C-alpha positions as CSV (number, residue, x, y, z in Angstrom):
1,M,67.1,252.7,182.2
2,T,64.9,255.6,181.1
3,V,64.8,256.4,177.5
4,K,65.5,260.1,177.1
5,K,64.7,262.0,174.0
6,K,67.3,264.4,172.8
7,G,66.2,267.9,171.8
8,G,65.0,271.0,173.5
9,A,66.5,274.5,173.6
10,G,70.1,273.3,174.0
11,T,69.9,271.2,170.8
12,R,68.3,274.1,168.9
13,I,71.0,276.5,170.0
14,R,73.7,274.0,169.0
15,K,72.1,273.6,165.5
16,A,71.8,277.3,165.1
17,G,75.5,277.7,166.0
18,Q,76.4,275.0,163.5
19,N,74.4,276.6,160.7
20,R,75.6,280.2,161.3
21,P,78.7,279.9,159.0
22,I,76.5,278.7,156.1
23,L,74.1,281.6,156.7
24,I,77.0,284.1,156.7
25,L,78.4,282.6,153.5
26,A,75.0,282.9,151.8
27,V,74.6,286.5,152.9
28,L,78.1,287.4,151.7
29,G,77.6,285.7,148.3
30,L,74.2,287.4,147.7
31,S,75.6,290.7,148.9
32,A,78.5,290.5,146.5
33,L,76.2,289.7,143.6
34,G,73.9,292.6,144.5
35,M,76.7,295.1,145.1
36,G,78.5,294.1,141.9
37,T,75.4,294.3,139.7
38,T,74.4,297.7,141.2
39,G,77.9,299.0,140.9
40,Y,78.2,298.3,137.2
41,M,74.8,299.7,136.5
42,A,75.7,302.9,138.4
43,L,79.3,303.3,137.2
44,E,79.0,302.1,133.6
45,G,75.4,302.6,132.9
46,W,75.0,298.9,131.8
47,S,71.8,297.0,131.7
48,F,70.9,294.7,134.6
49,L,71.7,291.5,132.6
50,D,75.1,292.8,131.5
51,S,75.9,294.0,135.0
52,L,74.9,290.6,136.5
53,Y,76.9,288.7,133.9
54,M,79.9,290.8,134.5
55,T,79.7,290.4,138.2
56,I,79.5,286.6,138.0
57,I,82.4,286.2,135.6
58,T,84.5,288.6,137.7
59,M,83.8,286.9,141.1
60,S,84.3,283.4,139.6
61,T,87.6,284.6,137.9
62,V,86.8,282.5,134.8
63,G,88.6,285.0,132.5
64,Y,86.0,285.9,129.9
65,F,86.2,289.2,128.1
66,E,84.4,292.2,129.6
67,V,80.9,293.0,128.3
68,Q,82.0,296.5,127.3
69,I,85.1,298.6,127.7
70,L,85.5,299.6,131.4
71,S,86.2,303.1,132.5
72,P,89.0,303.7,135.1
73,G,86.4,303.8,137.9
74,G,84.9,300.6,136.6
75,R,88.3,298.9,136.6
76,M,89.0,299.9,140.2
77,F,85.5,298.6,141.1
78,T,86.3,295.3,139.3
79,I,89.6,294.9,141.2
80,A,87.7,295.4,144.5
81,L,85.0,292.9,143.4
82,I,87.6,290.3,142.5
83,I,89.3,290.6,145.9
84,F,85.9,290.4,147.6
85,G,84.8,287.4,145.5
86,V,88.0,285.5,146.1
87,S,87.7,286.2,149.8
88,V,84.2,284.8,149.8
89,F,85.4,281.7,147.9
90,F,88.1,281.0,150.4
91,Y,85.7,281.5,153.3
92,G,83.4,279.0,151.7
93,G,86.2,276.5,151.3
94,G,87.1,277.0,155.0
95,V,83.5,276.5,156.0
96,L,83.2,273.3,154.0
97,L,86.5,272.0,155.5
98,Q,85.4,272.9,159.0
99,F,82.2,271.0,158.6
100,M,84.0,267.9,157.3
101,V,86.6,267.9,160.0
102,E,84.3,268.9,162.9
103,G,81.7,266.4,161.7
104,R,84.3,263.6,161.7
105,I,85.6,264.6,165.1
106,R,82.1,264.8,166.6
107,Q,81.4,261.3,165.2
108,V,84.6,259.8,166.6
109,L,84.2,261.5,170.0
110,G,80.5,260.6,170.2
111,R,81.3,257.0,169.4
112,R,84.0,256.9,172.0
113,R,81.6,258.3,174.7
114,L,79.1,255.7,173.7
115,E,81.7,252.9,174.1
116,K,82.7,254.2,177.5
117,R,79.1,254.2,178.7
118,I,78.7,250.6,177.5
119,E,82.0,249.5,179.1
120,K,80.6,250.6,182.5
121,L,77.4,248.5,182.2
122,E,76.9,245.3,184.1
123,G,73.8,243.2,184.4
124,H,72.2,244.7,181.2
125,F,70.2,243.4,178.3
126,I,71.5,243.0,174.8
127,V,68.9,243.3,172.1
128,C,70.0,242.0,168.7
129,G,67.9,243.7,166.0
130,Y,66.0,247.0,166.1
131,G,63.2,246.3,163.8
132,R,59.5,246.4,164.6
133,I,59.8,243.8,167.4
134,G,63.1,245.2,168.7
135,R,61.8,248.8,169.0
136,V,58.7,247.8,171.1
137,L,60.9,245.5,173.2
138,C,63.4,248.2,174.0
139,R,60.7,250.6,175.0
140,R,59.3,248.1,177.4
141,L,62.7,247.1,178.8
142,A,63.5,250.8,179.3
143,L,60.8,250.9,181.9
144,G,62.6,248.4,184.0
145,P,65.7,248.6,186.2
146,R,68.2,247.2,183.7
147,D,70.1,249.1,180.9
148,V,69.7,248.1,177.2
149,V,72.3,247.8,174.5
150,V,71.2,247.3,170.9
151,L,73.1,245.6,168.1
152,D,72.1,246.5,164.6
153,R,73.7,247.4,161.2
154,D,70.8,249.3,159.5
155,A,71.6,253.0,159.1
156,R,68.0,254.1,159.7
157,A,67.9,252.1,162.9
158,L,71.1,253.6,164.1
159,D,69.8,257.1,163.4
160,Q,66.7,256.3,165.5
161,L,68.8,254.9,168.3
162,N,70.8,258.1,168.3
163,T,67.6,260.2,168.5
164,E,66.2,258.1,171.4
165,D,69.5,258.1,173.2
166,I,69.6,254.3,173.4
167,L,73.0,252.7,173.7
168,Y,74.0,250.6,170.7
169,V,76.9,248.9,168.8
170,P,76.7,249.3,165.0
171,G,77.4,246.2,163.0
172,E,76.4,242.6,162.6
173,A,75.0,240.9,165.8
174,T,76.4,237.6,164.6
175,D,80.0,239.0,164.9
176,E,81.7,238.0,168.2
177,T,83.6,241.3,168.2
178,N,80.4,243.3,168.3
179,L,79.0,241.1,171.0
180,E,82.1,241.7,173.1
181,K,81.7,245.4,172.5
182,A,78.1,245.2,173.8
183,G,79.5,243.7,177.0
184,I,78.1,240.1,176.6
185,G,80.5,238.9,179.4
186,R,78.8,241.3,181.9
187,A,75.3,241.1,180.6
188,Y,72.3,239.6,182.3
189,G,70.4,238.6,179.2
190,L,70.3,238.7,175.4
191,V,67.3,238.8,173.1
192,A,67.7,237.6,169.5
193,A,65.0,239.6,167.7
194,M,66.3,239.8,164.1
195,G,64.2,239.1,161.1
196,T,65.3,235.6,160.2
197,D,65.5,232.4,162.2
198,T,68.9,231.6,160.7
199,D,70.5,234.8,162.1
200,N,68.8,234.4,165.5
201,V,69.9,230.8,165.8
202,F,73.5,231.8,165.0
203,V,73.4,234.6,167.6
204,V,72.0,232.3,170.3
205,L,74.7,229.7,169.6
206,T,77.5,232.3,169.6
207,A,76.2,234.0,172.7
208,R,75.8,230.8,174.7
209,Q,79.4,229.9,173.9
210,M,80.7,233.3,175.0
211,N,78.6,233.5,178.2
212,P,77.3,230.1,179.5
213,G,75.3,231.7,182.3
214,L,73.5,234.3,180.1
215,F,69.7,234.3,180.0
216,I,68.9,234.1,176.3
217,M,65.5,234.7,174.7
218,A,64.9,234.1,171.0
219,R,62.3,235.3,168.5
220,A,61.1,232.4,166.3
221,N,59.3,233.1,163.0
222,E,58.6,229.5,162.3
223,R,57.3,226.9,164.8
224,S,59.7,224.3,163.4
225,S,62.6,226.4,164.5
226,E,61.8,226.3,168.2
227,K,63.7,223.1,168.8
228,K,66.7,224.5,167.0
229,F,66.7,227.5,169.3
230,V,66.6,225.3,172.4
231,A,69.4,223.1,171.1
232,A,71.5,226.2,170.4
233,G,71.1,227.3,174.0
234,A,68.1,229.6,174.2
235,N,66.3,229.6,177.6
236,K,63.1,230.8,176.2
237,V,61.7,230.9,172.6
238,I,58.9,233.3,171.7
239,S,56.8,233.4,168.5
240,P,55.4,236.9,168.1
241,Y,52.8,235.7,165.5
242,D,51.5,233.0,167.8
243,I,51.3,235.4,170.7
244,A,49.5,238.0,168.7
245,A,47.0,235.4,167.4
246,K,46.4,234.2,171.0
247,R,46.0,237.7,172.3
248,M,43.4,238.5,169.6
249,A,41.5,235.4,170.5
250,E,41.6,236.1,174.2
251,S,40.4,239.7,173.5
252,I,37.3,238.2,171.8
253,L,36.6,235.3,174.2
254,R,37.6,237.0,177.5
255,P,37.7,240.8,177.0
256,T,37.4,241.6,180.7
257,V,40.3,239.4,181.7
258,T,42.4,240.8,178.9
259,D,41.6,244.4,180.0
260,F,42.6,243.4,183.6
261,L,45.9,241.9,182.4
262,D,46.6,245.1,180.3
263,L,45.9,247.1,183.4
264,T,48.2,245.1,185.7
265,M,51.0,244.7,183.1
266,G,51.3,248.5,182.9
267,Y,50.2,248.9,179.2
268,D,47.8,251.6,180.3
269,R,50.1,254.2,181.8
270,S,47.2,256.4,182.9
271,V,46.3,253.9,185.7
272,D,48.7,253.4,188.6
273,I,48.2,249.7,189.1
274,Q,50.7,247.1,188.1
275,M,51.7,243.5,188.6
276,E,55.3,242.9,189.6
277,E,57.6,240.1,190.6
278,I,60.0,240.8,193.5
279,P,62.7,238.3,194.6
280,M,63.4,238.1,198.3
281,A,66.9,238.5,199.6
282,Q,68.5,236.6,202.5
283,A,68.8,239.8,204.5
284,S,65.1,240.6,204.2
285,S,63.2,241.1,207.5
286,L,60.3,239.1,206.1
287,H,62.4,235.9,205.7
288,G,60.5,233.0,207.1
289,V,57.5,235.2,208.0
290,T,53.9,234.2,207.1
291,L,51.9,236.4,204.8
292,A,49.5,237.2,207.7
293,D,52.4,238.5,209.9
294,S,54.1,240.3,207.0
295,N,51.2,242.8,206.8
296,I,51.8,243.2,203.1
297,R,48.1,243.5,202.5
298,R,47.3,245.8,205.5
299,D,50.3,248.1,205.4
300,M,51.0,248.3,201.7
301,N,47.6,247.6,200.2
302,L,49.1,244.9,197.9
303,I,47.6,241.6,196.8
304,V,49.9,238.6,196.7
305,I,48.9,236.6,193.6
306,A,51.5,233.8,193.9
307,I,54.9,232.8,195.3
308,K,57.5,231.1,193.1
309,R,59.9,228.9,195.0
310,P,63.6,228.5,194.0
311,D,62.9,225.1,192.5
312,G,60.3,226.6,190.1
313,A,57.2,225.4,192.0
314,M,54.4,228.0,191.9
315,V,52.1,228.6,194.9
316,F,49.0,230.3,193.5
317,N,46.7,232.3,195.8
318,P,48.8,231.5,198.9
319,S,47.0,231.2,202.2
320,H,47.5,233.6,205.1
321,D,49.8,231.1,206.8
322,A,52.1,230.6,203.8
323,R,55.7,231.6,204.6
324,I,58.1,233.4,202.3
325,F,61.8,232.6,202.3
326,A,65.0,234.0,200.8
327,G,65.1,232.9,197.1
328,D,61.4,233.1,196.7
329,T,59.8,235.4,194.1
330,V,56.6,237.2,195.3
331,I,54.1,238.1,192.6
332,V,52.0,241.0,193.7
333,V,49.5,243.5,192.3
334,G,49.1,247.1,193.5
335,E,50.1,250.7,193.0
336,Q,53.6,251.5,191.9
337,G,54.6,253.4,195.1
338,N,53.5,250.5,197.3
339,L,55.3,248.0,195.1
340,E,58.5,250.1,195.5
341,K,58.0,249.9,199.3
342,L,57.7,246.1,199.2
343,E,60.8,245.9,197.1
344,G,62.7,247.9,199.7
345,V,61.6,245.4,202.3
346,L,62.3,242.2,200.3
347,K,65.5,243.5,198.8
348,P,67.1,245.7,201.5
């Protein structure tokens, strides 16, 4: 899924159209005040303050006494001003009602469209929690082939999700109903990335019961909680603080290696080099072929780092006579375009 930012000329035009009634109301109100004040000053010869005061009490129909006795022309002008002021008042009430009704309708229709998009998803990721960890996680997942649905209850997080056009379900991630709305039965994986280990453990336990085959990753704030996550059903437990500390240490001890990993993991988007893992399908033409005969290096300019077998065994720096079979995962480094070519061959 690609994260798309809303905005542009279309959004500006819609906003301008939505604000036009308010601008018209403001212009009508100021025009009425100006014409009323000028009219009393011209017809009755009153001061500016008296004319403005008379205009306001006339338009608001509060029923105060006139500042001074009105002439026949002044009375006719007052009648016209009352009619105009009442018209502006009713127009303003209509504008307010329109905004309330249309806003609610847009909210309901927008929510329904969002639900329909989520209902069509299959093999997606569910991210529980859109805090600091969740935001970075979603941006990285958005670069991959799978869609993302976020579960969060915070109003500010929901506003940001709307802005970034990321699919979401508002509410508690610990609620089974919300997990069902997020399509947990059709999802590939779930990430519990909320702020407390207690909430994350409960989400992992609930998700595992709802979908036994789901891949579940959990964020652990305390090392002592890792065993609880595994017992609850998490496939993988990550401690962001431990990873950050290790990353800082590696950047000091092995800066060149760290730079290379950053390069191959795609953190530097200005360089078109990436490390990727590509599973091999049964129908691939390279099934049972040696690396030398596959011509992956010669034709696609890719470096095979390792081959992961279906039983989890990892063959690092495989030799030229190593064979790749269906179910293997090939880990390669190279340019994005060449990686896509290899993916087309391994997963036809």
